[in-house]
C-alpha positions as a printed Julia matrix, in Angstrom:
67×3 Matrix{Float64}:
 -13.6    3.54  -4.74
 -15.09   4.48  -1.37
 -16.4    8.05  -1.21
 -16.18   9.59   2.23
 -18.15  12.71   3.05
 -16.88  15.17   5.62
 -19.57  17.03   7.55
 -19.27  20.48   9.2
 -18.88  18.83  12.63
 -15.74  17.09  11.19
 -17.39  13.67  11.18
 -16.5   11.4    8.3
 -19.16   9.22   6.67
 -18.31   6.27   4.42
 -21.03   6.24   1.76
 -20.12   2.71   0.64
 -20.23   1.09   4.1
 -23.07   3.39   5.2
 -21.49   4.4    8.5
 -19.15   6.82  10.2
 -15.43   6.21   9.84
 -12.35   7.5   11.68
  -9.1    8.84  10.27
  -7.42   5.7   11.57
  -9.84   3.5    9.64
  -9.26   5.54   6.48
  -5.53   4.99   6.96
  -6.16   1.23   7.17
  -8.1    1.32   3.9
  -5.22   3.1    2.2
  -2.63   0.68   3.61
  -4.8   -2.16   2.26
  -4.38  -0.65  -1.2
  -7.77   0.98  -1.64
  -8.19   4.34  -3.32
 -10.49   6.73  -1.5
 -12.05  10.1   -2.14
 -13.0   12.53   0.61
 -15.52  15.23  -0.24
 -17.02  18.09   1.71
 -20.71  17.3    2.2
 -21.93  20.87   1.77
 -19.74  22.14  -1.09
 -18.6   18.97  -2.85
 -14.99  20.17  -2.59
 -12.36  17.42  -2.83
 -10.67  17.11   0.58
  -8.7   13.92  -0.14
  -5.21  15.5   -0.02
  -6.03  17.42   3.15
  -7.36  14.28   4.85
  -4.33  12.19   3.83
  -2.04  14.87   5.24
  -4.01  14.81   8.48
  -3.65  11.0    8.68
   0.12  11.23   8.2
   0.48  13.92  10.89
  -1.66  11.97  13.37
   0.36   8.82  12.79
   3.64  10.67  13.29
   2.31  12.32  16.45
   1.38   8.92  17.91
   4.82   7.55  17.12
   6.41  10.6   18.83
   8.26  11.41  15.67
   8.11  14.36  13.41
   8.27  13.08   9.86
């Protein structure tokens, strides 16, 4: 399971691939059937649900729909 760390500057870092990743790329991982975990770098807090919500809202915004 890829672990993604979120930094204070809102950048997301994929610890498995050893590089920065975008919300769009995280969405692709999920659509490909991968489980992910997003954690705050400083506190270790689990931010997975918050990040998934953000991905859904961004996707809806791009499609000019509102859920």
